[in-house]
N, CA, C and O of each residue as an XYZ file, in Angstrom:
864
protein
N      34.575    -19.173    -58.276
C      34.591    -18.987    -59.798
C      33.786    -17.225    -59.811
O      33.035    -16.651    -59.022
N      34.621    -16.708    -61.555
C      34.419    -15.659    -62.299
C      34.130    -15.863    -63.295
O      34.860    -16.681    -63.855
N      32.924    -15.284    -64.159
C      32.560    -15.676    -64.927
C      32.994    -14.110    -65.699
O      32.889    -13.027    -65.123
N      33.471    -14.293    -67.051
C      34.247    -13.468    -67.854
C      33.141    -12.516    -68.923
O      33.165    -13.260    -69.904
N      32.358    -11.537    -69.258
C      31.181    -11.115    -69.657
C      31.568    -10.276    -70.377
O      31.150     -9.119    -70.435
N      32.677    -10.916    -71.207
C      33.722     -9.909    -71.867
C      34.238    -10.490    -73.589
O      35.125    -11.343    -73.569
N      33.873    -10.186    -74.584
C      34.018    -10.914    -75.782
C      35.259    -10.292    -76.365
O      35.236     -9.081    -76.585
N      36.779    -11.275    -76.749
C      37.554    -10.856    -76.599
C      37.748     -9.873    -78.473
O      37.586    -10.409    -79.569
N      38.217     -8.008    -78.141
C      39.260     -8.194    -79.143
C      40.077     -8.849    -80.621
O      40.976     -9.636    -80.324
N      39.983     -8.741    -81.366
C      40.284     -9.202    -82.711
C      40.568     -9.066    -84.078
O      39.585     -9.615    -84.575
N      41.198     -8.732    -84.910
C      41.063     -8.783    -86.494
C      39.749     -9.826    -86.517
O      39.413    -10.859    -85.938
N      39.065     -8.671    -87.823
C      37.788     -9.445    -88.153
C      36.566     -9.774    -86.984
O      35.585    -10.514    -86.916
N      37.130     -8.931    -86.257
C      35.538     -9.024    -85.175
C      34.390     -8.497    -85.371
O      34.409     -7.520    -86.120
N      33.415     -8.797    -84.966
C      32.577     -7.719    -85.236
C      32.127     -6.508    -84.799
O      32.107     -6.261    -83.593
N      31.666     -5.505    -85.837
C      31.682     -4.049    -85.712
C      30.559     -3.197    -85.684
O      29.913     -3.266    -86.729
N      30.040     -2.303    -84.721
C      28.954     -1.789    -85.606
C      28.815     -1.634    -86.211
O      29.768     -2.105    -86.832
N      28.024     -1.073    -87.067
C      27.453     -1.208    -89.025
C      27.751      0.461    -88.909
O      27.288      1.236    -88.073
N      28.782      0.785    -90.151
C      29.622      1.314    -90.458
C      31.194      1.627    -89.692
O      31.800      2.428    -90.403
N      31.716      1.375    -88.912
C      33.008      1.751    -88.184
C      33.888      1.056    -88.677
O      33.590     -0.137    -88.742
N      35.023      1.376    -89.114
C      36.098      0.834    -89.501
C      36.310     -0.299    -88.537
O      36.092     -0.216    -87.328
N      36.785     -1.443    -89.210
C      37.685     -3.102    -88.608
C      38.274     -1.976    -87.370
O      38.119     -0.791    -87.073
N      38.969     -3.062    -86.925
C      39.968     -2.353    -85.415
C      41.038     -3.399    -86.464
O      40.469     -4.301    -87.079
N      42.461     -3.248    -86.620
C      43.751     -4.136    -86.852
C      44.388     -4.520    -85.659
O      44.323     -3.727    -84.721
N      44.991     -5.580    -85.508
C      45.919     -6.020    -84.224
C      46.747     -6.534    -84.379
O      46.659     -7.707    -84.016
N      48.413     -6.015    -85.131
C      49.118     -6.152    -85.854
C      50.476     -6.302    -84.856
O      50.909     -5.279    -84.324
N      51.130     -7.596    -84.617
C      52.356     -7.743    -84.619
C      53.570     -6.708    -85.230
O      53.713     -6.528    -86.439
N      54.417     -6.061    -84.195
C      55.405     -5.427    -85.047
C      56.753     -5.865    -85.030
O      57.646     -5.724    -85.865
N      56.721     -6.809    -83.154
C      57.477     -7.317    -82.807
C      57.675     -9.026    -82.492
O      56.711     -9.476    -81.873
N      58.779    -10.071    -82.815
C      58.570    -11.204    -82.253
C      59.727    -11.882    -81.308
O      60.926    -11.897    -81.588
N      59.185    -12.386    -80.250
C      60.600    -13.098    -79.664
C      61.334    -13.633    -80.231
O      62.542    -13.454    -80.073
N      60.774    -14.550    -81.165
C      61.720    -15.451    -81.938
C      63.088    -14.331    -82.689
O      64.291    -14.578    -82.775
N      62.394    -13.202    -83.099
C      63.301    -12.363    -83.839
C      63.988    -11.021    -83.574
O      64.855    -10.407    -84.195
N      63.300    -10.766    -82.422
C      63.833     -9.360    -82.047
C      63.818     -9.211    -80.335
O      64.025     -8.215    -79.641
N      63.449    -10.775    -79.908
C      63.588    -10.977    -78.769
C      63.199    -10.306    -77.598
O      63.693    -10.046    -76.501
N      61.469     -9.986    -78.591
C      60.454     -9.482    -77.561
C      59.333     -9.238    -78.330
O      59.107     -9.090    -79.531
N      58.705     -9.235    -77.324
C      57.286     -9.512    -78.213
C      56.078     -7.996    -78.341
O      55.595     -7.829    -77.222
N      55.584     -7.056    -79.246
C      55.408     -5.965    -78.793
C      53.891     -6.086    -80.801
O      53.977     -6.320    -82.006
N      52.813     -5.718    -79.737
C      51.684     -5.268    -81.128
C      51.437     -3.830    -80.665
O      51.270     -3.055    -79.723
N      51.533     -4.022    -82.034
C      49.910     -2.678    -82.580
C      48.595     -2.643    -82.748
O      47.930     -3.348    -83.507
N      48.119     -1.551    -81.804
C      46.878     -1.111    -81.967
C      45.822     -0.263    -83.188
O      46.057      0.944    -83.232
N      45.194     -0.541    -83.737
C      44.219      0.475    -84.250
C      42.570     -0.041    -83.747
O      41.992     -1.117    -83.897
N      42.251      0.926    -83.262
C      40.900      0.765    -83.020
C      39.638      2.069    -82.661
O      40.079      3.084    -82.123
N      38.697      2.033    -82.849
C      38.052      2.471    -82.332
C      37.396      2.267    -80.518
O      37.116      1.140    -80.110
N      37.242      3.465    -79.651
C      37.032      2.933    -78.452
C      35.282      2.640    -78.363
O      34.617      3.285    -77.552
N      34.997      2.193    -78.759
C      33.637      2.024    -78.983
C      32.940      0.696    -79.841
O      31.864      0.463    -80.391
N      33.970      0.129    -79.654
C      33.673     -1.385    -80.006
C      34.006     -2.270    -79.130
O      34.653     -2.048    -78.106
N      33.284     -4.029    -79.748
C      33.609     -5.110    -78.637
C      32.990     -4.447    -77.585
O      32.507     -3.318    -77.671
N      33.005     -5.345    -76.308
C      32.279     -4.922    -74.869
C      33.360     -3.534    -74.448
O      34.569     -3.363    -74.288
N      32.459     -2.946    -74.407
C      32.787     -1.560    -74.004
C      32.002     -0.569    -73.526
O      30.788     -0.626    -73.719
N      32.523      0.390    -72.896
C      31.598      1.395    -71.890
C      31.280      2.806    -72.383
O      32.107      3.698    -72.197
N      30.211      3.033    -72.955
C      29.387      4.857    -72.724
C      29.512      5.472    -71.461
O      29.000      5.061    -70.420
N      30.233      6.503    -71.601
C      30.098      7.207    -70.702
C      29.339      8.549    -70.594
O      29.495      8.844    -71.779
N      28.893      9.213    -70.276
C      27.829     10.267    -70.543
C      28.213     11.379    -71.671
O      27.495     12.009    -72.447
N      29.911     11.377    -71.421
C      30.828     12.249    -72.465
C      30.557     12.382    -74.042
O      30.777     13.243    -74.894
N      29.763     10.655    -74.002
C      29.612     10.222    -75.381
C      28.444     10.751    -75.805
O      28.169      9.881    -76.631
N      27.482     11.575    -75.872
C      26.924     11.926    -76.736
C      26.302     13.470    -75.633
O      25.548     14.336    -76.076
N      26.760     13.453    -74.460
C      26.536     14.795    -73.566
C      27.642     15.879    -73.753
O      28.867     15.849    -73.633
N      26.692     16.904    -74.113
C      28.053     18.369    -73.865
C      28.101     18.187    -72.623
O      27.159     17.865    -71.899
N      29.588     18.454    -72.212
C      29.636     18.954    -70.886
C      29.720     17.553    -69.698
O      30.211     17.511    -68.570
N      29.034     16.525    -70.495
C      28.904     15.183    -69.841
C      30.249     14.687    -68.778
O      31.213     15.448    -68.851
N      30.378     13.701    -67.973
C      31.141     13.351    -67.167
C      32.118     12.296    -68.217
O      31.733     11.217    -68.666
N      33.115     12.768    -68.395
C      33.841     11.250    -68.581
C      34.628     10.076    -68.025
O      34.528      9.928    -66.807
N      35.410      9.195    -68.699
C      35.024      7.961    -68.167
C      35.935      8.244    -66.854
O      35.632      7.682    -65.802
N      37.051      9.115    -66.918
C      37.894      9.373    -65.725
C      37.682      9.886    -64.984
O      38.494      9.771    -64.065
N      36.411     10.905    -64.715
C      35.863     11.242    -64.223
C      34.480     10.100    -63.109
O      33.705     10.633    -62.314
N      34.504      9.230    -63.258
C      33.671      8.594    -62.770
C      34.048      7.453    -61.498
O      34.745      6.438    -61.524
N      33.250      8.113    -60.376
C      34.053      6.941    -59.197
C      33.915      5.637    -59.306
O      33.083      5.008    -59.959
N      35.038      5.146    -58.426
C      35.288      3.809    -59.032
C      34.363      2.683    -58.310
O      34.529      1.486    -58.545
N      33.170      3.264    -57.226
C      32.259      2.818    -56.834
C      31.178      2.377    -58.114
O      30.326      1.500    -58.257
N      31.640      3.343    -58.832
C      29.924      3.077    -59.751
C      30.667      1.597    -60.506
O      29.833      0.830    -60.987
N      31.866      1.247    -60.609
C      32.333      0.504    -61.671
C      32.102     -0.782    -60.872
O      31.601     -1.732    -61.474
N      32.382     -0.895    -59.718
C      32.740     -1.465    -58.546
C      31.201     -2.105    -58.117
O      30.538     -1.300    -57.463
N      30.898     -2.696    -58.234
C      28.906     -2.947    -57.428
C      28.383     -4.007    -57.427
O      28.973     -5.065    -57.644
N      27.064     -3.873    -57.154
C      26.108     -5.461    -58.158
C      25.419     -5.162    -59.183
O      25.067     -4.065    -59.617
N      25.208     -6.417    -59.624
C      24.479     -6.177    -60.962
C      23.467     -7.391    -60.682
O      23.618     -8.480    -60.129
N      22.238     -6.677    -61.366
C      20.890     -7.492    -61.694
C      21.014     -7.551    -62.686
O      21.171     -6.604    -63.457
N      20.972     -8.806    -62.969
C      20.633     -9.558    -64.779
C      18.878    -10.450    -64.622
O      18.593    -11.529    -64.103
N      17.911     -9.300    -65.401
C      16.495     -9.498    -65.880
C      16.502    -10.345    -66.985
O      16.732     -9.688    -68.001
N      16.334    -11.617    -67.225
C      15.870    -12.287    -68.190
C      14.671    -11.891    -69.063
O      13.522    -12.312    -68.934
N      15.104    -11.050    -69.935
C      14.162    -10.316    -71.348
C      14.066    -11.299    -72.651
O      13.705    -10.917    -73.764
N      14.407    -12.474    -72.355
C      14.742    -13.030    -73.533
C      13.330    -13.863    -73.797
O      13.382    -14.322    -74.938
N      12.305    -14.155    -73.253
C      10.848    -14.899    -73.865
C       9.796    -13.305    -74.451
O       8.602    -13.340    -74.748
N      10.862    -11.830    -74.475
C      10.180    -11.116    -74.850
C      10.271    -10.993    -76.478
O      10.847    -11.832    -77.171
N       9.796    -10.144    -76.849
C       9.893     -9.841    -78.852
C      11.178     -8.922    -78.684
O      11.304     -8.177    -77.712
N      11.967     -9.009    -79.530
C      12.745     -8.453    -79.749
C      12.341     -6.830    -80.057
O      11.248     -6.489    -80.509
N      13.277     -6.047    -79.771
C      13.435     -4.605    -79.467
C      12.865     -3.776    -78.467
O      13.166     -4.111    -77.322
N      11.978     -2.588    -78.601
C      11.784     -2.240    -77.655
C      11.113     -2.359    -76.286
O       9.897     -2.495    -76.422
N      11.416     -2.355    -75.317
C      10.256     -2.828    -74.006
C       9.523     -1.806    -73.746
O       9.529     -0.666    -74.211
N       8.865     -2.326    -72.932
C       7.427     -1.050    -72.541
C       7.730     -1.218    -71.003
O       8.383     -2.167    -70.570
N       7.116     -0.055    -70.083
C       7.840      0.088    -68.591
C       6.862     -0.760    -68.103
O       7.191     -1.514    -67.187
N       5.389     -0.805    -68.647
C       4.655     -2.017    -67.492
C       5.441     -3.878    -68.098
O       5.448     -4.865    -67.362
N       5.743     -3.863    -68.888
C       6.271     -5.078    -69.652
C       7.884     -5.375    -68.537
O       8.322     -6.451    -68.130
N       8.604     -3.508    -68.247
C      10.076     -4.592    -67.721
C       9.691     -3.894    -65.968
O      10.596     -4.003    -65.141
N       9.062     -3.575    -65.759
C       8.707     -3.321    -63.748
C       8.180     -4.166    -63.521
O       7.825     -4.168    -62.342
N       7.974     -4.757    -63.903
C       7.174     -6.159    -62.746
C       8.396     -6.975    -63.047
O       7.925     -8.072    -63.347
N       9.688     -7.053    -63.135
C      10.570     -7.317    -63.311
C      11.903     -6.890    -62.613
O      12.986     -7.394    -62.316
N      11.341     -5.857    -62.523
C      12.623     -4.905    -61.671
C      12.888     -5.307    -59.788
O      13.940     -5.102    -59.182
N      11.612     -5.902    -59.201
C      11.864     -5.210    -57.786
C      13.042     -5.657    -57.055
O      13.196     -5.366    -55.869
N      14.084     -6.523    -57.875
C      15.059     -6.392    -57.029
C      16.026     -5.724    -57.065
O      16.875     -6.121    -56.266
N      16.447     -4.467    -57.896
C      16.661     -3.538    -58.323
C      17.279     -2.677    -57.490
O      16.287     -2.092    -57.057
N      18.153     -2.202    -56.980
C      19.069     -1.173    -56.089
C      19.163      0.216    -56.573
O      19.034      0.418    -57.780
N      19.376      1.204    -55.755
C      20.402      2.257    -56.842
C      21.756      1.981    -56.235
O      22.040      1.262    -55.277
N      22.347      2.546    -56.832
C      23.782      1.860    -57.195
C      24.063      0.072    -58.338
O      24.972     -0.599    -58.825
N      23.072      0.088    -58.256
C      23.167     -1.663    -59.350
C      23.317     -1.105    -61.054
O      22.865     -0.087    -61.578
N      24.065     -2.128    -61.583
C      24.204     -2.484    -63.001
C      22.745     -3.103    -62.691
O      22.241     -3.455    -61.624
N      22.262     -3.108    -63.986
C      20.824     -4.130    -64.809
C      21.502     -4.513    -65.956
O      22.255     -3.628    -66.362
N      21.494     -5.474    -66.582
C      21.944     -6.689    -67.339
C      20.408     -6.794    -67.693
O      19.458     -6.486    -66.974
N      20.396     -7.309    -68.992
C      19.617     -7.430    -69.691
C      19.357     -8.534    -70.504
O      19.303     -8.062    -71.640
N      19.112    -10.072    -70.583
C      19.974    -10.803    -70.788
C      18.471    -11.531    -71.685
O      17.414    -11.940    -71.204
N      18.909    -11.468    -73.051
C      18.288    -11.577    -74.043
C      18.431    -12.814    -74.709
O      17.536    -13.212    -75.454
N      19.588    -13.543    -74.497
C      20.403    -15.120    -75.052
C      21.038    -14.647    -76.589
O      21.425    -15.464    -77.424
N      21.059    -13.315    -76.756
C      21.765    -12.508    -77.955
C      23.572    -13.102    -77.873
O      24.096    -13.081    -78.987
N      24.214    -13.443    -77.085
C      25.499    -13.263    -77.246
C      25.831    -14.481    -77.865
O      27.010    -14.645    -78.180
N      25.095    -15.272    -78.073
C      25.039    -17.181    -79.167
C      25.094    -16.442    -80.345
O      25.785    -16.882    -81.264
N      24.231    -14.956    -80.538
C      24.689    -14.788    -82.200
C      25.895    -14.159    -82.341
O      26.281    -14.095    -83.508
N      26.814    -13.537    -81.279
C      27.234    -12.792    -81.716
C      28.393    -13.216    -83.089
O      28.965    -14.306    -83.101
N      28.609    -12.109    -84.244
C      29.407    -12.583    -85.211
C      28.441    -13.140    -86.304
O      28.888    -13.781    -87.256
N      26.936    -12.851    -86.132
C      25.997    -13.661    -87.074
C      25.178    -12.120    -87.108
O      25.192    -11.130    -86.377
N      24.448    -12.514    -88.412
C      23.722    -10.975    -88.581
C      22.254    -10.927    -87.819
O      21.500     -9.956    -87.756
N      22.070    -12.164    -87.292
C      21.051    -11.552    -86.318
C      21.537    -11.231    -85.236
O      20.822    -11.648    -84.324
N      22.510    -10.627    -84.843
C      22.803    -10.046    -83.743
C      22.651     -8.591    -83.652
O      22.970     -7.851    -82.721
N      21.990     -8.243    -85.030
C      22.246     -6.841    -84.967
C      20.487     -6.376    -84.506
O      19.953     -5.279    -84.343
N      19.854     -8.131    -84.386
C      18.654     -7.345    -84.022
C      17.872     -8.616    -83.021
O      16.706     -9.008    -82.974
N      18.794     -8.915    -82.474
C      18.201    -10.576    -81.577
C      18.547    -10.037    -80.109
O      18.844    -10.698    -79.114
N      18.430     -8.684    -80.251
C      18.393     -8.249    -78.106
C      17.170     -7.797    -78.205
O      16.467     -7.830    -79.215
N      16.758     -7.152    -76.628
C      16.039     -6.230    -76.218
C      16.188     -5.270    -75.574
O      17.009     -5.557    -74.702
N      15.707     -3.732    -75.427
C      16.259     -2.699    -74.770
C      14.858     -2.092    -74.147
O      13.810     -2.352    -74.738
N      14.834     -1.106    -72.691
C      14.236     -0.718    -72.281
C      13.308      0.615    -73.592
O      14.001      1.112    -74.480
N      12.318      0.860    -73.517
C      12.092      2.276    -74.287
C      12.434      2.740    -73.355
O      13.127      2.244    -72.467
N      11.646      4.554    -73.492
C      12.408      5.449    -73.209
C      11.713      5.832    -71.813
O      12.240      6.092    -70.731
N      10.321      5.782    -72.195
C       9.806      5.341    -70.721
C      10.141      4.611    -69.436
O      10.040      5.202    -68.361
N      10.693      2.847    -69.531
C      10.994      1.923    -68.909
C      12.534      1.962    -69.012
O      13.176      1.053    -68.487
N      13.251      3.111    -69.753
C      14.214      3.466    -69.169
C      14.695      4.281    -67.925
O      15.582      4.021    -67.111
N      13.696      5.532    -68.038
C      13.383      6.469    -66.897
C      13.218      5.981    -65.687
O      13.752      6.431    -64.673
N      12.443      5.005    -65.748
C      11.819      3.932    -64.213
C      13.094      3.077    -63.846
O      12.895      2.368    -62.859
N      14.567      2.949    -64.489
C      15.319      2.508    -63.893
C      16.116      3.565    -62.971
O      16.649      3.550    -61.862
N      15.813      4.970    -64.556
C      16.103      5.608    -63.559
C      16.244      6.435    -62.340
O      17.033      6.956    -61.551
N      14.962      6.236    -62.673
C      14.599      7.327    -61.114
C      15.197      6.348    -59.762
O      15.415      6.748    -58.619
N      15.394      4.820    -60.359
C      15.586      4.114    -58.813
C      17.499      3.964    -59.187
O      18.446      3.209    -58.966
N      17.226      5.039    -59.762
C      19.288      5.242    -58.523
C      20.466      4.070    -59.731
O      21.660      3.906    -59.479
N      19.851      3.506    -60.798
C      20.902      2.719    -60.878
C      22.296      3.393    -61.576
O      22.359      4.435    -62.230
N      23.292      2.540    -61.255
C      24.500      3.708    -61.807
C      24.622      3.393    -63.543
O      25.118      4.211    -64.317
N      23.895      1.632    -64.102
C      24.071      1.419    -65.486
C      23.190      0.388    -66.560
O      22.560     -0.665    -66.463
N      23.347      0.812    -67.026
C      22.737     -0.417    -67.571
C      22.951     -1.515    -68.861
O      22.302     -1.085    -69.815
N      23.615     -2.737    -69.195
C      24.035     -3.424    -70.142
C      23.435     -4.446    -70.531
O      22.676     -5.212    -69.938
N      24.019     -4.410    -72.132
C      23.338     -5.197    -73.002
C      23.442     -6.421    -73.432
O      24.609     -6.095    -73.212
N      23.431     -7.758    -73.913
C      24.170     -8.470    -74.465
C      23.415     -7.964    -75.994
O      22.414     -8.650    -76.198
N      23.558     -7.378    -76.619
C      23.652     -6.555    -77.851
C      24.316     -5.364    -77.951
O      24.917     -4.831    -77.018
N      24.225     -4.952    -79.021
C      25.228     -3.798    -79.560
C      25.030     -2.713    -79.299
O      25.999     -1.955    -79.304
N      23.611     -2.152    -78.942
C      23.417     -0.804    -78.264
C      22.138     -1.235    -77.468
O      21.581     -2.324    -77.329
N      21.785      0.492    -76.821
C      20.743      0.543    -75.795
C      19.613      1.290    -76.771
O      18.488      1.552    -76.343
N      20.117      1.659    -78.375
C      18.951      1.740    -79.669
C      18.840      1.115    -80.324
O      19.152      0.036    -79.821
N      18.488      0.953    -81.546
C      18.052     -0.589    -82.582
C      19.048      0.054    -83.336
O      18.851      1.263    -83.210
N      20.006     -0.150    -84.047
C      20.914     -0.152    -84.889
C      21.022      0.538    -86.386
O      21.924      0.657    -87.216
N      19.312      1.024    -86.282
C      18.971      1.320    -87.621
C      18.802      2.713    -87.102
O      18.318      3.482    -87.933
N      19.110      3.285    -85.803
C      18.362      4.741    -85.254
C      19.664      5.431    -86.374
O      20.673      4.896    -86.832
N      19.113      6.806    -86.540
C      19.496      7.986    -86.953
C      19.889      8.855    -85.744
O      21.030      9.301    -85.856
N      19.326      9.167    -84.759
C      19.086     10.362    -83.806
C      19.854      9.085    -82.277
O      20.464      9.697    -81.400
N      19.827      8.598    -82.222
C      19.936      7.960    -80.655
C      19.852      8.204    -80.002
O      20.730      8.514    -79.196
N      18.186      8.253    -79.833
C      17.342      8.784    -78.708
C      17.441      8.049    -76.989
O      17.214      8.488    -75.862
N      17.780      7.079    -77.401
C      17.929      6.612    -76.439
C      19.215      6.694    -75.541
O      19.150      6.750    -74.313
N      20.550      6.695    -76.347
C      21.745      6.854    -75.704
C      21.220      8.432    -74.643
O      21.546      8.537    -73.461
N      20.797      8.973    -75.024
C      20.803     10.370    -74.687
C      19.815     10.203    -73.496
O      20.238     10.855    -72.541
N      18.891      9.694    -73.271
C      18.167      9.237    -71.871
C      19.224      8.683    -70.927
O      19.592      9.355    -69.964
N      19.547      7.902    -71.088
C      20.819      7.527    -70.338
C      21.848      8.498    -70.113
O      21.967      9.023    -69.006
N      22.560      8.764    -71.020
C      23.701      9.392    -70.639
C      23.279     11.022    -70.089
O      24.104     11.681    -69.456
N      21.617     11.673    -70.487
C      21.394     12.582    -70.195
C      21.409     12.637    -68.659
O      21.568     13.720    -68.097
N      21.227     11.338    -67.868
C      20.993     11.094    -66.682
C      22.616     11.068    -66.068
O      22.920     11.865    -65.181
N      23.298     10.409    -66.436
C      24.502     10.615    -66.273
C      24.555      8.886    -65.372
O      24.835      8.594    -64.209
N      24.187      8.133    -66.442
C      23.937      6.456    -66.191
C      24.577      5.858    -67.494
O      24.479      6.280    -68.646
N      25.403      4.529    -66.912
C      26.827      4.532    -67.439
C      25.850      3.401    -68.611
O      24.720      3.100    -68.226
N      26.332      2.835    -69.975
C      26.211      1.650    -70.677
C      27.378      0.898    -71.051
O      28.414      1.148    -71.668
N      26.716     -0.425    -70.298
C      27.272     -1.403    -71.304
C      27.357     -1.955    -72.667
O      26.520     -2.684    -73.200
N      27.890     -1.748    -72.911
C      27.592     -2.670    -74.727
C      28.439     -4.308    -74.530
O      29.381     -4.749    -73.871
N      27.522     -4.786    -75.458
C      27.988     -6.333    -76.193
C      28.297     -7.447    -74.959
O      28.681     -8.548    -75.354
N      28.204     -7.315    -73.936
C      28.209     -7.815    -72.823
C      27.778     -9.905    -73.216
O      26.885    -10.341    -73.943
N      28.366    -10.355    -72.754
C      28.052    -11.937    -72.848
C      27.687    -12.952    -71.378
O      27.452    -12.733    -70.190
N      27.794    -14.039    -72.194
C      27.813    -15.202    -70.731
C      26.444    -14.486    -69.944
O      25.715    -15.329    -69.420
N      26.142    -13.524    -69.840
C      24.615    -13.167    -68.686
C      23.908    -14.187    -68.815
O      22.789    -13.978    -68.348
N      24.089    -15.747    -69.454
C      23.256    -16.791    -69.021
C      24.232    -17.719    -67.620
O      24.016    -18.764    -67.007
N      25.202    -16.805    -67.582
C      26.350    -18.134    -66.438
C      25.845    -17.050    -65.460
O      26.952    -16.780    -64.994
N      24.762    -15.991    -64.611
C      25.289    -14.757    -64.061
C      24.176    -15.335    -62.781
O      23.285    -16.012    -63.295
N      24.034    -15.216    -61.224
C      22.534    -15.604    -60.204
C      22.003    -14.198    -61.141
O      22.367    -13.654    -62.184
N      20.694    -13.926    -59.883
C      19.346    -12.476    -60.614
C      20.934    -11.775    -59.876
O      21.664    -11.301    -60.746
N      21.480    -11.680    -58.464
C      22.447    -10.804    -58.113
C      23.866    -10.928    -58.000
O      24.166    -11.755    -57.139
N      24.502    -10.581    -58.369
C      25.733    -10.528    -58.588
C      26.950     -9.255    -58.211
O      26.780     -8.041    -58.101
N      27.775     -9.798    -58.119
C      29.081     -8.510    -57.989
C      30.101     -8.797    -58.837
O      30.798     -9.810    -58.893
N      30.126     -7.605    -59.626
C      30.727     -6.824    -61.080
C      31.771     -6.093    -60.801
O      31.745     -5.313    -59.849
N      32.924     -6.246    -61.647
C      34.258     -5.018    -62.168
C      34.182     -4.726    -63.279
O      34.416     -5.477    -64.225
N      33.887     -3.733    -63.328
C      33.826     -3.203    -64.380
C      35.037     -2.701    -65.069
O      34.732     -1.510    -65.016
N      35.979     -2.707    -65.568
C      37.160     -2.307    -65.734
C      37.846     -2.056    -66.994
O      38.647     -2.794    -67.568
N      37.180     -0.269    -67.535
C      37.441      0.368    -68.551
C      38.681      0.453    -68.560
O      39.260      0.354    -67.478
N      39.636      0.709    -70.074
C      40.372      1.098    -70.194
C      41.089      2.888    -69.667
O      40.267      3.799    -69.560
N      42.191      3.106    -69.465
C      42.359      4.462    -68.699
C      42.846      5.572    -69.476
O      44.015      5.940    -69.588
N      42.014      5.967    -69.895
C      42.198      7.542    -70.887
C      41.658      8.725    -70.488
O      40.492      8.929    -70.147
N      42.633      9.553    -70.552
C      41.841     10.487    -70.074
C      40.976     12.070    -70.907
O      41.411     12.934    -71.667
N      39.797     11.860    -70.362
C      38.675     12.640    -70.806
C      38.184     12.019    -72.113
O      37.972     12.416    -73.259
N      38.106     10.990    -71.507
C      37.202      9.025    -72.505
C      35.643      9.491    -72.391
O      34.791      9.563    -71.506
N      35.733      9.719    -73.542
C      33.887      8.972    -73.284
C      33.863      8.000    -73.549
O      32.873      7.850    -74.266
N      34.352      7.144    -73.433
C      33.727      5.077    -73.473
C      35.321      5.123    -73.668
O      36.222      5.961    -73.630
N      35.125      3.482    -73.941
C      36.549      2.531    -74.019
C      36.018      1.424    -74.086
O      34.816      1.432    -73.822
N      36.644      0.064    -74.449
C      37.106     -1.022    -74.305
C      36.866     -1.394    -72.599
O      37.331     -0.748    -71.660
N      36.018     -2.605    -72.517
C      36.153     -3.180    -70.830
C      36.203     -4.390    -70.734
O      35.829     -5.064    -71.694
N      36.631     -4.951    -69.672
C      36.771     -6.518    -69.455
C      36.094     -6.403    -68.004
O      36.631     -5.929    -67.003
N      34.895     -6.900    -68.094
C      33.693     -7.192    -67.722
C      33.839     -8.375    -66.999
O      33.967     -9.412    -67.648
N      33.846     -8.440    -65.355
C      33.807     -9.464    -64.559
C      32.919     -9.768    -63.119
O      32.817     -9.058    -62.118
N      32.190    -11.397    -63.484
C      31.468    -11.014    -62.359
C      32.034    -12.191    -61.397
O      33.015    -12.907    -61.598
N      31.179    -12.191    -60.342
C      31.760    -12.684    -59.290
C      30.931    -13.392    -58.280
O      30.749    -12.987    -57.132
N      30.289    -14.824    -58.956
C      29.365    -15.390    -58.558
C      29.458    -15.895    -57.214
O      28.357    -16.061    -56.689
N      30.266    -16.132    -56.641
C      30.572    -17.108    -55.721
C      30.400    -16.106    -54.435
O      30.076    -16.642    -53.374
N      30.601    -14.646    -54.460
C      29.948    -13.759    -53.504
C      29.014    -13.055    -53.833
O      28.855    -11.839    -53.724
N      28.037    -14.263    -54.467
C      26.783    -13.254    -54.582
C      26.004    -13.929    -53.555
O      26.168    -15.069    -53.122
N      25.072    -13.000    -53.205
C      23.801    -13.893    -52.199
C      23.086    -15.208    -52.572
O      22.940    -16.175    -51.824
N      22.675    -15.097    -53.810
C      22.550    -16.187    -54.068
C      23.495    -17.547    -54.019
O      23.300    -18.749    -53.842
N      24.326    -16.914    -54.207
C      25.603    -18.253    -53.616
C      26.355    -18.375    -52.403
O      27.313    -19.069    -52.062
N      25.665    -17.524    -51.863
C      25.837    -17.708    -50.061
C      25.741    -19.170    -49.750
O      25.829    -19.560    -48.586
């Protein structure tokens, strides 16, 4: 079994407040032209996507400099759906992190994927505060992932938590879905579009529960 953790890109899809809508427009059709072709116009931080350190850190690594071993690794999913939405303090999150190992992605499941496309999505998830983020960074994780739009609240003007994660070299996955279908530990493949010197990009994120320890 393979679980797709990716929202589809489409016209009219939800985008982060203030960003322009993408456009996916057919410019050729098989019936008329003998082939099909589509023109894409979009920013690189929409939908299910990854942030590289270069997104907000001067001279931070771009996506094409990230070793593939950091993108094909294990993920530990931590259920935080019982917590109040918003920032999670270290003393609340740390007891839930016993299984986190160096090199893992950590996915925080807030049960917010079901809100995608509604107003509730923009406030319906939880994320580590700065101290909790540093706790996970100290464990050597590859990155953090959310079933929400950001590692900061959407009304931020400073993006402080982005700078905590990205300044430490961690990757950020935003707008994940189907986290409720994952075992606690699972093998994942994060496959961003490969663009030279990219600060981030749309990503297909796939999980392989049949290869996880729990499924064995």
